[in-house]
KEKEZA-426945 format. One record per atom (N, C-alpha, C): residue in one letter; z, x, y; atom name. Coordinates in steps of 0.1 Angstrom, whole numbers. Layout:
N
{"A",{Z,X,Y},"CA"};
...
END
This chain:
154
{"M",{-1862,-1706,-1279},"N"};
{"M",{-1848,-1701,-1282},"CA"};
{"M",{-1846,-1687,-1277},"C"};
{"I",{-1855,-1678,-1281},"N"};
{"I",{-1854,-1663,-1276},"CA"};
{"I",{-1853,-1664,-1261},"C"};
{"G",{-1861,-1672,-1253},"N"};
{"G",{-1862,-1673,-1239},"CA"};
{"G",{-1848,-1676,-1234},"C"};
{"N",{-1841,-1684,-1240},"N"};
{"N",{-1827,-1689,-1236},"CA"};
{"N",{-1818,-1678,-1238},"C"};
{"M",{-1820,-1670,-1248},"N"};
{"M",{-1810,-1659,-1250},"CA"};
{"M",{-1812,-1648,-1240},"C"};
{"F",{-1826,-1645,-1237},"N"};
{"F",{-1827,-1637,-1226},"CA"};
{"F",{-1823,-1641,-1213},"C"};
{"K",{-1823,-1655,-1209},"N"};
{"K",{-1818,-1660,-1197},"CA"};
{"K",{-1803,-1658,-1197},"C"};
{"M",{-1797,-1661,-1208},"N"};
{"M",{-1783,-1658,-1209},"CA"};
{"M",{-1779,-1644,-1206},"C"};
{"N",{-1785,-1636,-1212},"N"};
{"N",{-1783,-1620,-1208},"CA"};
{"N",{-1785,-1618,-1193},"C"};
{"G",{-1795,-1625,-1188},"N"};
{"G",{-1797,-1623,-1173},"CA"};
{"G",{-1785,-1627,-1165},"C"};
{"Q",{-1780,-1639,-1169},"N"};
{"Q",{-1768,-1645,-1161},"CA"};
{"Q",{-1756,-1634,-1164},"C"};
{"W",{-1754,-1629,-1176},"N"};
{"W",{-1744,-1619,-1178},"CA"};
{"W",{-1746,-1606,-1170},"C"};
{"F",{-1758,-1602,-1169},"N"};
{"F",{-1762,-1592,-1161},"CA"};
{"F",{-1756,-1593,-1146},"C"};
{"E",{-1760,-1605,-1140},"N"};
{"E",{-1756,-1607,-1127},"CA"};
{"E",{-1741,-1609,-1125},"C"};
{"R",{-1735,-1614,-1134},"N"};
{"R",{-1719,-1614,-1134},"CA"};
{"R",{-1715,-1600,-1134},"C"};
{"A",{-1719,-1591,-1142},"N"};
{"A",{-1714,-1579,-1146},"CA"};
{"A",{-1717,-1569,-1135},"C"};
{"T",{-1727,-1570,-1128},"N"};
{"T",{-1730,-1562,-1116},"CA"};
{"T",{-1727,-1566,-1103},"C"};
{"Q",{-1722,-1579,-1101},"N"};
{"Q",{-1720,-1585,-1089},"CA"};
{"Q",{-1707,-1578,-1082},"C"};
{"G",{-1708,-1577,-1069},"N"};
{"G",{-1697,-1570,-1063},"CA"};
{"G",{-1693,-1556,-1064},"C"};
{"I",{-1700,-1548,-1073},"N"};
{"I",{-1697,-1535,-1075},"CA"};
{"I",{-1707,-1527,-1065},"C"};
{"P",{-1700,-1519,-1057},"N"};
{"P",{-1705,-1510,-1046},"CA"};
{"P",{-1716,-1501,-1053},"C"};
{"M",{-1726,-1499,-1045},"N"};
{"M",{-1737,-1490,-1050},"CA"};
{"M",{-1732,-1476,-1053},"C"};
{"E",{-1721,-1471,-1045},"N"};
{"E",{-1717,-1456,-1048},"CA"};
{"E",{-1710,-1456,-1061},"C"};
{"K",{-1705,-1468,-1068},"N"};
{"K",{-1699,-1467,-1080},"CA"};
{"K",{-1708,-1468,-1092},"C"};
{"W",{-1721,-1471,-1089},"N"};
{"W",{-1730,-1473,-1100},"CA"};
{"W",{-1734,-1459,-1106},"C"};
{"R",{-1730,-1448,-1101},"N"};
{"R",{-1732,-1436,-1109},"CA"};
{"R",{-1720,-1430,-1116},"C"};
{"T",{-1709,-1437,-1114},"N"};
{"T",{-1697,-1433,-1119},"CA"};
{"T",{-1697,-1437,-1134},"C"};
{"R",{-1691,-1425,-1143},"N"};
{"R",{-1693,-1427,-1158},"CA"};
{"R",{-1678,-1430,-1161},"C"};
{"P",{-1674,-1440,-1170},"N"};
{"P",{-1659,-1444,-1173},"CA"};
{"P",{-1654,-1432,-1183},"C"};
{"G",{-1663,-1423,-1188},"N"};
{"G",{-1658,-1412,-1195},"CA"};
{"G",{-1669,-1400,-1195},"C"};
{"E",{-1664,-1389,-1197},"N"};
{"E",{-1672,-1377,-1197},"CA"};
{"E",{-1686,-1378,-1205},"C"};
{"D",{-1685,-1385,-1216},"N"};
{"D",{-1698,-1387,-1225},"CA"};
{"D",{-1702,-1402,-1224},"C"};
{"S",{-1699,-1409,-1215},"N"};
{"S",{-1704,-1423,-1213},"CA"};
{"S",{-1715,-1424,-1201},"C"};
{"N",{-1722,-1436,-1204},"N"};
{"N",{-1733,-1437,-1193},"CA"};
{"N",{-1728,-1446,-1182},"C"};
{"P",{-1734,-1442,-1169},"N"};
{"P",{-1729,-1450,-1157},"CA"};
{"P",{-1738,-1463,-1157},"C"};
{"L",{-1733,-1472,-1150},"N"};
{"L",{-1741,-1486,-1147},"CA"};
{"L",{-1754,-1484,-1145},"C"};
{"V",{-1758,-1474,-1136},"N"};
{"V",{-1773,-1471,-1133},"CA"};
{"V",{-1782,-1469,-1146},"C"};
{"W",{-1775,-1461,-1155},"N"};
{"W",{-1782,-1458,-1167},"CA"};
{"W",{-1785,-1470,-1176},"C"};
{"I",{-1773,-1478,-1178},"N"};
{"I",{-1774,-1489,-1186},"CA"};
{"I",{-1784,-1500,-1180},"C"};
{"V",{-1784,-1502,-1168},"N"};
{"V",{-1794,-1511,-1161},"CA"};
{"V",{-1807,-1506,-1162},"C"};
{"G",{-1810,-1493,-1161},"N"};
{"G",{-1823,-1488,-1162},"CA"};
{"G",{-1828,-1489,-1178},"C"};
{"H",{-1818,-1486,-1186},"N"};
{"H",{-1822,-1486,-1200},"CA"};
{"H",{-1826,-1501,-1205},"C"};
{"V",{-1818,-1511,-1200},"N"};
{"V",{-1821,-1525,-1205},"CA"};
{"V",{-1834,-1530,-1197},"C"};
{"T",{-1837,-1525,-1185},"N"};
{"T",{-1848,-1527,-1178},"CA"};
{"T",{-1861,-1522,-1185},"C"};
{"V",{-1860,-1512,-1189},"N"};
{"V",{-1871,-1504,-1199},"CA"};
{"V",{-1873,-1512,-1210},"C"};
{"S",{-1862,-1515,-1218},"N"};
{"S",{-1861,-1524,-1230},"CA"};
{"S",{-1869,-1537,-1228},"C"};
{"R",{-1865,-1543,-1217},"N"};
{"R",{-1871,-1556,-1213},"CA"};
{"R",{-1886,-1555,-1210},"C"};
{"A",{-1890,-1544,-1205},"N"};
{"A",{-1903,-1541,-1202},"CA"};
{"A",{-1912,-1539,-1215},"C"};
{"Y",{-1904,-1533,-1225},"N"};
{"Y",{-1911,-1532,-1238},"CA"};
{"Y",{-1914,-1546,-1243},"C"};
{"A",{-1905,-1555,-1242},"N"};
{"A",{-1907,-1569,-1247},"CA"};
{"A",{-1918,-1575,-1239},"C"};
{"L",{-1919,-1573,-1227},"N"};
{"L",{-1931,-1578,-1219},"CA"};
{"L",{-1943,-1572,-1223},"C"};
{"K",{-1943,-1559,-1224},"N"};
{"K",{-1957,-1553,-1228},"CA"};
{"K",{-1962,-1558,-1241},"C"};
{"T",{-1951,-1559,-1251},"N"};
{"T",{-1954,-1565,-1265},"CA"};
{"T",{-1961,-1578,-1264},"C"};
{"L",{-1959,-1587,-1254},"N"};
{"L",{-1965,-1599,-1252},"CA"};
{"L",{-1977,-1598,-1243},"C"};
{"G",{-1981,-1585,-1240},"N"};
{"G",{-1994,-1585,-1232},"CA"};
{"G",{-1993,-1582,-1217},"C"};
{"G",{-1979,-1582,-1212},"N"};
{"G",{-1977,-1582,-1197},"CA"};
{"G",{-1978,-1566,-1193},"C"};
{"Q",{-1977,-1564,-1181},"N"};
{"Q",{-1977,-1552,-1176},"CA"};
{"Q",{-1966,-1548,-1167},"C"};
{"W",{-1961,-1536,-1167},"N"};
{"W",{-1950,-1531,-1158},"CA"};
{"W",{-1949,-1516,-1162},"C"};
{"S",{-1945,-1509,-1151},"N"};
{"S",{-1942,-1494,-1154},"CA"};
{"S",{-1934,-1488,-1141},"C"};
{"A",{-1927,-1478,-1144},"N"};
{"A",{-1919,-1472,-1134},"CA"};
{"A",{-1921,-1456,-1136},"C"};
{"P",{-1921,-1449,-1127},"N"};
{"P",{-1922,-1433,-1129},"CA"};
{"P",{-1909,-1428,-1136},"C"};
{"W",{-1898,-1435,-1136},"N"};
{"W",{-1886,-1431,-1143},"CA"};
{"W",{-1882,-1437,-1156},"C"};
{"E",{-1892,-1443,-1163},"N"};
{"E",{-1890,-1450,-1175},"CA"};
{"E",{-1883,-1440,-1185},"C"};
{"Q",{-1890,-1429,-1187},"N"};
{"Q",{-1886,-1421,-1197},"CA"};
{"Q",{-1870,-1415,-1195},"C"};
{"V",{-1865,-1415,-1183},"N"};
{"V",{-1852,-1413,-1179},"CA"};
{"V",{-1842,-1421,-1188},"C"};
{"F",{-1846,-1431,-1190},"N"};
{"F",{-1836,-1442,-1195},"CA"};
{"F",{-1842,-1445,-1211},"C"};
{"A",{-1849,-1437,-1217},"N"};
{"A",{-1854,-1441,-1231},"CA"};
{"A",{-1841,-1436,-1240},"C"};
{"R",{-1843,-1443,-1252},"N"};
{"R",{-1831,-1440,-1261},"CA"};
{"R",{-1831,-1424,-1263},"C"};
{"G",{-1818,-1420,-1265},"N"};
{"G",{-1817,-1405,-1268},"CA"};
{"G",{-1821,-1396,-1256},"C"};
{"A",{-1824,-1401,-1245},"N"};
{"A",{-1826,-1392,-1232},"CA"};
{"A",{-1815,-1384,-1228},"C"};
{"K",{-1818,-1373,-1225},"N"};
{"K",{-1807,-1363,-1220},"CA"};
{"K",{-1800,-1369,-1208},"C"};
{"M",{-1787,-1368,-1208},"N"};
{"M",{-1779,-1374,-1196},"CA"};
{"M",{-1782,-1365,-1185},"C"};
{"L",{-1785,-1370,-1174},"N"};
{"L",{-1787,-1363,-1160},"CA"};
{"L",{-1775,-1363,-1151},"C"};
{"R",{-1775,-1355,-1141},"N"};
{"R",{-1764,-1356,-1132},"CA"};
{"R",{-1765,-1368,-1123},"C"};
{"P",{-1755,-1373,-1119},"N"};
{"P",{-1757,-1388,-1113},"CA"};
{"P",{-1767,-1388,-1102},"C"};
{"E",{-1769,-1379,-1093},"N"};
{"E",{-1777,-1378,-1083},"CA"};
{"E",{-1792,-1378,-1087},"C"};
{"E",{-1795,-1374,-1099},"N"};
{"E",{-1808,-1374,-1105},"CA"};
{"E",{-1815,-1387,-1108},"C"};
{"Y",{-1805,-1397,-1111},"N"};
{"Y",{-1811,-1410,-1113},"CA"};
{"Y",{-1817,-1418,-1101},"C"};
{"P",{-1826,-1426,-1104},"N"};
{"P",{-1831,-1435,-1093},"CA"};
{"P",{-1819,-1442,-1086},"C"};
{"S",{-1822,-1448,-1075},"N"};
{"S",{-1811,-1455,-1068},"CA"};
{"S",{-1807,-1467,-1076},"C"};
{"P",{-1796,-1472,-1075},"N"};
{"P",{-1791,-1485,-1081},"CA"};
{"P",{-1800,-1496,-1075},"C"};
{"E",{-1802,-1495,-1063},"N"};
{"E",{-1811,-1507,-1057},"CA"};
{"E",{-1825,-1506,-1064},"C"};
{"E",{-1831,-1496,-1067},"N"};
{"E",{-1844,-1495,-1073},"CA"};
{"E",{-1843,-1500,-1086},"C"};
{"V",{-1832,-1497,-1094},"N"};
{"V",{-1832,-1502,-1108},"CA"};
{"V",{-1829,-1516,-1109},"C"};
{"Q",{-1821,-1522,-1100},"N"};
{"Q",{-1818,-1536,-1099},"CA"};
{"Q",{-1831,-1544,-1096},"C"};
{"R",{-1838,-1538,-1087},"N"};
{"R",{-1852,-1545,-1083},"CA"};
{"R",{-1861,-1545,-1095},"C"};
{"A",{-1861,-1534,-1102},"N"};
{"A",{-1869,-1533,-1113},"CA"};
{"A",{-1865,-1543,-1124},"C"};
{"W",{-1853,-1545,-1126},"N"};
{"W",{-1846,-1554,-1136},"CA"};
{"W",{-1851,-1569,-1133},"C"};
{"R",{-1850,-1571,-1121},"N"};
{"R",{-1853,-1585,-1115},"CA"};
{"R",{-1869,-1588,-1117},"C"};
{"E",{-1877,-1576,-1113},"N"};
{"E",{-1892,-1580,-1115},"CA"};
{"E",{-1896,-1581,-1129},"C"};
{"V",{-1890,-1572,-1139},"N"};
{"V",{-1893,-1572,-1152},"CA"};
{"V",{-1888,-1586,-1157},"C"};
{"S",{-1875,-1591,-1153},"N"};
{"S",{-1871,-1603,-1159},"CA"};
{"S",{-1880,-1616,-1155},"C"};
{"E",{-1884,-1616,-1142},"N"};
{"E",{-1893,-1625,-1137},"CA"};
{"E",{-1907,-1627,-1146},"C"};
{"K",{-1912,-1614,-1148},"N"};
{"K",{-1925,-1615,-1157},"CA"};
{"K",{-1921,-1617,-1170},"C"};
{"L",{-1909,-1613,-1176},"N"};
{"L",{-1908,-1619,-1190},"CA"};
{"L",{-1905,-1632,-1191},"C"};
{"T",{-1899,-1639,-1182},"N"};
{"T",{-1895,-1653,-1182},"CA"};
{"T",{-1906,-1661,-1181},"C"};
{"A",{-1918,-1656,-1173},"N"};
{"A",{-1930,-1663,-1172},"CA"};
{"A",{-1940,-1662,-1185},"C"};
{"T",{-1937,-1650,-1190},"N"};
{"T",{-1947,-1646,-1202},"CA"};
{"T",{-1941,-1652,-1216},"C"};
{"L",{-1929,-1654,-1217},"N"};
{"L",{-1924,-1658,-1231},"CA"};
{"L",{-1929,-1671,-1236},"C"};
{"P",{-1929,-1682,-1225},"N"};
{"P",{-1933,-1695,-1231},"CA"};
{"P",{-1949,-1695,-1235},"C"};
{"T",{-1957,-1684,-1230},"N"};
{"T",{-1970,-1685,-1232},"CA"};
{"T",{-1974,-1678,-1247},"C"};
{"A",{-1964,-1673,-1252},"N"};
{"A",{-1968,-1664,-1265},"CA"};
{"A",{-1971,-1674,-1275},"C"};
{"S",{-1982,-1671,-1282},"N"};
{"S",{-1988,-1680,-1292},"CA"};
{"S",{-1981,-1677,-1305},"C"};
{"A",{-1981,-1687,-1314},"N"};
{"A",{-1975,-1684,-1327},"CA"};
{"A",{-1982,-1675,-1334},"C"};
{"E",{-1995,-1673,-1332},"N"};
{"E",{-2003,-1662,-1339},"CA"};
{"E",{-1999,-1649,-1333},"C"};
{"L",{-1996,-1647,-1321},"N"};
{"L",{-1991,-1634,-1316},"CA"};
{"L",{-1977,-1630,-1322},"C"};
{"L",{-1968,-1642,-1322},"N"};
{"L",{-1955,-1638,-1327},"CA"};
{"L",{-1953,-1635,-1340},"C"};
{"A",{-1963,-1640,-1349},"N"};
{"A",{-1964,-1638,-1363},"CA"};
{"A",{-1971,-1624,-1365},"C"};
{"K",{-1977,-1617,-1356},"N"};
{"K",{-1984,-1605,-1359},"CA"};
{"K",{-1975,-1594,-1363},"C"};
{"E",{-1979,-1586,-1371},"N"};
{"E",{-1970,-1573,-1378},"CA"};
{"E",{-1970,-1564,-1366},"C"};
{"T",{-1959,-1557,-1365},"N"};
{"T",{-1956,-1548,-1356},"CA"};
{"T",{-1960,-1533,-1361},"C"};
{"P",{-1961,-1523,-1354},"N"};
{"P",{-1965,-1510,-1362},"CA"};
{"P",{-1954,-1506,-1367},"C"};
{"K",{-1956,-1498,-1379},"N"};
{"K",{-1946,-1492,-1388},"CA"};
{"K",{-1935,-1484,-1379},"C"};
{"G",{-1923,-1486,-1382},"N"};
{"G",{-1913,-1477,-1374},"CA"};
{"G",{-1907,-1487,-1362},"C"};
{"S",{-1914,-1498,-1359},"N"};
{"S",{-1910,-1507,-1349},"CA"};
{"S",{-1895,-1513,-1353},"C"};
{"P",{-1887,-1515,-1342},"N"};
{"P",{-1873,-1520,-1346},"CA"};
{"P",{-1874,-1535,-1348},"C"};
{"S",{-1884,-1541,-1354},"N"};
{"S",{-1885,-1556,-1356},"CA"};
{"S",{-1875,-1559,-1368},"C"};
{"L",{-1869,-1571,-1366},"N"};
{"L",{-1859,-1575,-1376},"CA"};
{"L",{-1868,-1580,-1389},"C"};
{"D",{-1880,-1583,-1387},"N"};
{"D",{-1888,-1589,-1399},"CA"};
{"D",{-1902,-1582,-1400},"C"};
{"G",{-1905,-1572,-1392},"N"};
{"G",{-1918,-1567,-1392},"CA"};
{"G",{-1928,-1573,-1383},"C"};
{"T",{-1924,-1585,-1376},"N"};
{"T",{-1934,-1593,-1368},"CA"};
{"T",{-1929,-1591,-1351},"C"};
{"V",{-1937,-1594,-1344},"N"};
{"V",{-1935,-1593,-1330},"CA"};
{"V",{-1924,-1603,-1327},"C"};
{"K",{-1921,-1614,-1334},"N"};
{"K",{-1910,-1623,-1330},"CA"};
{"K",{-1897,-1616,-1335},"C"};
{"G",{-1898,-1609,-1345},"N"};
{"G",{-1887,-1601,-1350},"CA"};
{"G",{-1883,-1589,-1340},"C"};
{"L",{-1894,-1583,-1334},"N"};
{"L",{-1891,-1573,-1325},"CA"};
{"L",{-1886,-1579,-1313},"C"};
{"L",{-1890,-1590,-1308},"N"};
{"L",{-1885,-1597,-1296},"CA"};
{"L",{-1869,-1600,-1299},"C"};
{"N",{-1865,-1606,-1311},"N"};
{"N",{-1852,-1608,-1315},"CA"};
{"N",{-1844,-1596,-1314},"C"};
{"F",{-1848,-1585,-1320},"N"};
{"F",{-1842,-1571,-1320},"CA"};
{"F",{-1839,-1568,-1305},"C"};
{"L",{-1849,-1568,-1297},"N"};
{"L",{-1848,-1563,-1282},"CA"};
{"L",{-1838,-1573,-1275},"C"};
{"C",{-1837,-1585,-1278},"N"};
{"C",{-1828,-1594,-1272},"CA"};
{"C",{-1812,-1590,-1276},"C"};
{"L",{-1812,-1587,-1290},"N"};
{"L",{-1799,-1583,-1296},"CA"};
{"L",{-1794,-1570,-1291},"C"};
{"H",{-1804,-1561,-1290},"N"};
{"H",{-1800,-1547,-1283},"CA"};
{"H",{-1796,-1550,-1268},"C"};
{"E",{-1802,-1558,-1261},"N"};
{"E",{-1799,-1560,-1248},"CA"};
{"E",{-1785,-1567,-1246},"C"};
{"T",{-1782,-1575,-1255},"N"};
{"T",{-1768,-1581,-1255},"CA"};
{"T",{-1757,-1572,-1257},"C"};
{"Y",{-1760,-1562,-1266},"N"};
{"Y",{-1751,-1550,-1269},"CA"};
{"Y",{-1748,-1544,-1256},"C"};
{"H",{-1759,-1540,-1247},"N"};
{"H",{-1758,-1533,-1236},"CA"};
{"H",{-1752,-1542,-1224},"C"};
{"M",{-1753,-1556,-1226},"N"};
{"M",{-1745,-1564,-1216},"CA"};
{"M",{-1730,-1563,-1217},"C"};
{"G",{-1726,-1562,-1230},"N"};
{"G",{-1712,-1558,-1232},"CA"};
{"G",{-1709,-1545,-1226},"C"};
{"Q",{-1716,-1535,-1226},"N"};
{"Q",{-1713,-1522,-1221},"CA"};
{"Q",{-1712,-1524,-1206},"C"};
{"L",{-1721,-1533,-1200},"N"};
{"L",{-1720,-1534,-1186},"CA"};
{"L",{-1706,-1539,-1182},"C"};
{"G",{-1703,-1550,-1189},"N"};
{"G",{-1689,-1557,-1188},"CA"};
{"G",{-1676,-1547,-1190},"C"};
{"Y",{-1679,-1538,-1198},"N"};
{"Y",{-1668,-1527,-1201},"CA"};
{"Y",{-1669,-1518,-1189},"C"};
{"V",{-1680,-1512,-1184},"N"};
{"V",{-1679,-1503,-1174},"CA"};
{"V",{-1675,-1511,-1161},"C"};
{"R",{-1678,-1523,-1160},"N"};
{"R",{-1674,-1530,-1148},"CA"};
{"R",{-1657,-1531,-1146},"C"};
{"K",{-1653,-1534,-1157},"N"};
{"K",{-1638,-1535,-1160},"CA"};
{"K",{-1631,-1521,-1158},"C"};
{"S",{-1637,-1510,-1163},"N"};
{"S",{-1631,-1498,-1161},"CA"};
{"S",{-1631,-1492,-1147},"C"};
{"L",{-1642,-1497,-1140},"N"};
{"L",{-1642,-1494,-1125},"CA"};
{"L",{-1632,-1503,-1117},"C"};
{"G",{-1625,-1512,-1122},"N"};
{"G",{-1617,-1519,-1115},"CA"};
{"G",{-1621,-1532,-1109},"C"};
{"Y",{-1632,-1539,-1114},"N"};
{"Y",{-1638,-1550,-1107},"CA"};
{"Y",{-1637,-1561,-1116},"C"};
{"G",{-1627,-1562,-1126},"N"};
{"G",{-1625,-1575,-1134},"CA"};
{"G",{-1636,-1577,-1147},"C"};
{"Q",{-1632,-1586,-1154},"N"};
{"Q",{-1639,-1588,-1166},"CA"};
{"Q",{-1654,-1597,-1162},"C"};
{"T",{-1663,-1597,-1171},"N"};
{"T",{-1675,-1604,-1167},"CA"};
{"T",{-1675,-1619,-1172},"C"};
{"V",{-1671,-1621,-1183},"N"};
{"V",{-1668,-1636,-1188},"CA"};
{"V",{-1655,-1638,-1194},"C"};
{"G",{-1652,-1650,-1195},"N"};
{"G",{-1637,-1653,-1200},"CA"};
{"G",{-1627,-1656,-1189},"C"};
END
């Protein structure tokens, strides 16, 4: 089930980012808003956290740039939109391959204190990360529309 929800988010991601020129990826819809490149980098890092929780591997030198609460950078300081898109697709492939192999034992394992798990287990953490990602898919749709490229769904 969680795999299907991550898959749906991946489809929304593709729709939300399709047809937007790379030079628009660093445009912020408001002075205090994040650009597409930040949102995509952030959900990529979040998806990588899900992957790592399941024992998978992934890293990028810019991971901390997209961490929760990270200081907003000047647009040119972010990695290229092409780079974050490639990273999203790489992490997504790995997560899609890893999710079905997760054992019931692993999913029932307790997460460290302070983890954003919905129920204190790895399964609850994955559920939270998917919910978090869905929230940001909505942001991608909002930014897409604010840039004049239409709505993502509907």
